[in-house]
Backbone as a ProteinNet text record, in pm:
[ID]
protein_1_A
[PRIMARY]
MEKDIGKIRKNDTTEVVVRVDDFGGRKGLTIREFVTSDRYTGFTKSGVRILASDFPKFKEMINSVTSEDLKEESSQISSKEDEELPDY
[TERTIARY]
12940.6	13011.3	13116.6	13097.9	13185.9	13227.7	13344.7	13398	13509.2	13472.4	13574.1	13679.6	13802.2	13922.9	13950.2	13942.3	13981.3	13975.9	13988.8	13984.3	14097.5	14151	14259.2	14198.4	14200.3	14158.3	14261.6	14213.1	14298	14297.8	14162.2	14158.1	14013	13954.9	13841.9	13718.6	13728.4	13609.3	13627.8	13736.6	13798.3	13852.8	13819.2	13893.2	13923.2	14036.9	14076.5	14015.7	13946.5	13873.3	13938.6	13981	14037.4	13929.2	13885.4	13775	13799.8	13745.2	13751.5	13603.5	13597.4	13466.1	13463.4	13345.8	13316.5	13251.8	13345.9	13281.2	13277.2	13174.1	13154.4	13205.8	13170.6	13195.1	13341.9	13418.2	13560.5	13602.7	13644.2	13696.8	13815.6	13817.3	13946.6	13960.4	14071.6	14080.5	14068.8	13984.3	13958.4	14012.1	14093	14137.7	14081.4	13971.6	13924.8	13901.8	13866.3	13838	13697.1	13642.3	13518.1	13504.5	13417.9	13398.6	13266.1	13256.2	13144.1	13136.1	13062.3	13041.7	12899.3	12873.1	12731.3	12686.5	12783.6	12751.1	12734.7	12842.2	12826.5	12867.9	12817.8	12866.7	12862.1	12987.2	12999.3	13159.7	13169.4	13295.9	13319.1	13443.3	13488.3	13548.3	13576.7	13645.5	13792.5	13855.9	14003	14025.1	14083.3	14127.2	14183.9	14193.1	14270.6	14196.2	14200.1	14138.5	14258.8	14276.4	14361.5	14292.5	14307.1	14234.9	14286.6	14197.7	14240.9	14368.8	14367.4	14479.3	14610.4	14607.9	14727	14764.2	14693.8	14687.6	14824.6	14875.7	14995.3	15104.3	15116	15217	15213.4	15094.1	15069.1	15126	15063.9	15100.8	15257.6	15334.7	15478.6	15539.6	15486.9	15547.6	15528.2	15398.3	15378.8	15468.3	15474.4	15548	15699.2	15749.3	15876.8	15918.3	15818	15855.5	15872.9	15999.1	16033.9	16010.8	16012.3	16004.5	16111.5	16227.3	16345.9	16309.1	16251.9	16223.6	16133.5	16059.5	15952.9	16005.7	16129.5	16181	16230.9	16186.4	16233.3	16381.2	16445.8	16585.2	16584.1	16640.8	16625.7	16682	16780.7	16838.9	16728.7	16645.4	16555.3	16441.4	16416.5	16299.8	16361.7	16474.5	16536.4	16564.2	16590.7	16618.9	16491	16388.2	16258.9	16205.6	16232.7	16175.9	16262.1	16383.4	16482.2	16466.4	16401	16391.6	16317.9	16390.4	16320	16220.1	16101.1	16006.7	16022.9	15995	16018.9	15896.3	15927.5	15820.7	15756.8	15617.3	15556.3	15480.6
-9938.3	-9897.8	-10007.7	-10046.7	-10128.9	-10097.2	-10104.1	-10040.2	-10162.5	-10214.7	-10323.4	-10255.1	-10275.9	-10232.1	-10311.5	-10436	-10523.5	-10663.9	-10754.2	-10886.3	-10961	-11087.6	-11158.8	-11289.2	-11353.3	-11488.3	-11585.6	-11668	-11775	-11902.7	-11947.2	-12057.6	-12049.6	-12149.8	-12157.1	-12116.4	-12138.4	-12105.8	-12006.3	-11951.6	-11869.9	-11738.3	-11629.8	-11501.1	-11451	-11374.8	-11316	-11158.6	-11110.8	-10985.6	-10890.9	-10768.8	-10674.9	-10568.3	-10529.8	-10428.5	-10343	-10218.4	-10128.8	-10160.1	-10192.4	-10204.9	-10142.1	-10166.8	-10118	-10238.4	-10301	-10425.9	-10400.3	-10405.1	-10376.4	-10234.1	-10142.9	-10008	-9970.9	-10052.2	-10020.2	-10045.4	-9937	-9948	-10028.8	-10086.7	-10168.4	-10220.1	-10289.6	-10336.7	-10493.9	-10551.5	-10687.5	-10762.7	-10860.6	-10953.3	-11094.4	-11154.8	-11271.2	-11338.5	-11464.2	-11550.8	-11566.8	-11543.7	-11546.5	-11666.9	-11760.4	-11884.9	-11875.5	-11917.7	-11944.9	-12089.4	-12157.7	-12295.4	-12349	-12480.6	-12519.8	-12543.7	-12579.2	-12600.3	-12473.7	-12377.3	-12259.5	-12138.6	-12013.5	-11881	-11799.9	-11743.5	-11629.3	-11623.8	-11556.4	-11541.6	-11662.9	-11698.5	-11810.1	-11747.2	-11833.4	-11785	-11750.7	-11783	-11772	-11613.6	-11551.2	-11416	-11346.5	-11205.2	-11130.5	-10984.3	-10919.5	-10788	-10705.8	-10581.6	-10494.5	-10367.9	-10344.9	-10226.3	-10103.6	-9997.6	-9880.1	-9811.2	-9829.1	-9787.9	-9851.1	-9975.1	-10059.3	-10051.1	-9976.8	-9973.1	-9916.7	-9782.7	-9734.3	-9837.9	-9917.4	-9997.7	-10112.4	-10177.6	-10271.8	-10212.9	-10095.4	-10039.5	-10022.8	-9966.1	-9969.5	-10099.3	-10198.8	-10337.2	-10390.5	-10377.1	-10412.7	-10318.6	-10202.8	-10112.1	-10140.7	-10195.6	-10240.2	-10370	-10439	-10550.1	-10511.9	-10562.8	-10514.4	-10631.9	-10600.8	-10695.7	-10801.1	-10733.4	-10840	-10937.3	-10894.7	-10997.1	-11113.2	-11084.1	-11169.7	-11255.3	-11220.2	-11269.1	-11432.8	-11520.5	-11667.1	-11679.3	-11744.3	-11781.8	-11907.4	-11898.2	-11996.1	-12138.4	-12130.9	-12256	-12322.8	-12249.8	-12319.7	-12371.9	-12316.5	-12374.2	-12505.1	-12505.7	-12617.5	-12735.9	-12708.1	-12808.5	-12878.1	-12810.9	-12867.6	-12951.4	-12903.1	-12991.9	-13115.2	-13102.1	-13237.7	-13342.7	-13274.7	-13368.3	-13502	-13607.1	-13736.4	-13756.7	-13808.4	-13829.1	-13982.8	-14013.2	-14152.4	-14239.5	-14363.7	-14460.6	-14501.4	-14517.3	-14568	-14700.1
7402.8	7273.4	7227.9	7104.2	7040.2	6899.7	6871.4	6760	6694.6	6603.5	6535.2	6468.7	6493.1	6442.3	6315.5	6320	6214.4	6238.7	6140.9	6139.3	6066.9	6120.3	6050.8	6053.3	5916.5	5890.9	5955.9	6046.7	6097.4	6024.5	5984.4	5916.9	5845.4	5794.5	5707.9	5797.3	5922	6021.3	6123	6140.7	6248.4	6193.7	6275	6241.5	6365.3	6369.6	6498	6475.5	6598.7	6581	6686.7	6627.2	6732.4	6748.6	6851.4	6870.7	6992.5	7010.3	7136.5	7181.9	7305	7366.8	7525.5	7561.1	7696.7	7778	7846.3	7934.7	8076.1	8137.7	8275.3	8314	8220.1	8261.9	8242.5	8179.7	8173.7	8034.1	7953.2	7808.4	7805.5	7683.7	7669.3	7525.3	7495.1	7346.5	7372.2	7296.1	7305	7176.7	7186.9	7082.4	7099.5	7017.2	7038.6	6909	6923.5	6803.7	6781.8	6654.9	6617.7	6518.1	6553.4	6458.6	6391.5	6274.6	6183.7	6134.3	6185.9	6154.9	6164.7	6135.1	6144.8	6292.5	6376.3	6513.6	6610.3	6572.2	6644.7	6570.1	6586.9	6521.4	6641	6661.8	6762.3	6822.2	6916.9	6988	7066.2	7060.5	7155.1	7288.8	7376.4	7499.1	7471.5	7366.3	7334.4	7304.7	7376.9	7366.6	7483.5	7456.6	7574.5	7558.7	7683.5	7683.8	7758	7694.3	7742.8	7777.4	7919.6	7968.7	7897.8	7894.8	7838.6	7910.8	8031.6	8136.7	8094.1	8036.1	8005.1	7854	7780.3	7631.2	7591.9	7651.1	7610.2	7612.4	7720	7731.2	7635.1	7610.6	7496.5	7365.2	7342	7220.1	7198.6	7306.6	7315.1	7285	7341.2	7323.5	7172.7	7113.6	6996.2	6893.2	6908.3	6812.4	6820.2	6925.6	6942.5	6859	6809.3	6730.8	6577.6	6535	6389	6291.9	6169.4	6055.4	6069.9	6118.1	6133.8	6241.1	6350.7	6458.7	6398.6	6312.3	6268	6133	6101.5	5972.2	6006.3	5943.4	5965.8	5906.1	5958.4	5915.7	5835.7	5718.5	5610	5667.5	5761.6	5809.6	5899.3	5977.2	6061.1	5975.1	5872.6	5776.9	5705.8	5658.6	5596	5683.1	5797.2	5905.2	5940.9	5958.4	5989.3	5888.3	5760.1	5633.1	5625.5	5668.3	5662.4	5778.5	5879.1	6007.4	5984.1	6026.4	6011.5	6139	6113.2	6199.3	6253.9	6361.6	6415.1	6353.2	6347.1	6295.7	6429	6440.9	6542.3	6506.6
[MASK]
++++++++++++++++++++++++++++++++++++++++++++++++++++++++++++++++++++++++++++++++++++++++

């Protein structure tokens, strides 16, 4: 049983796919990268699997993140832009 929950585009060739699946007889949530290119199309090894028994804790952790937590501070952005890179 596989049920795709959603996809987020990472770049031109890669998407992050979230799905509920049954692997080895154990249900869980899988978050993996899916690549579409000339050389290879399919899931990569990059990703994580959350067992159904651990999902309530994972959901609690995700739900504890606020928009404020993810907000970039303007001073951090400008300091990175003004940072001088060394000459090599």
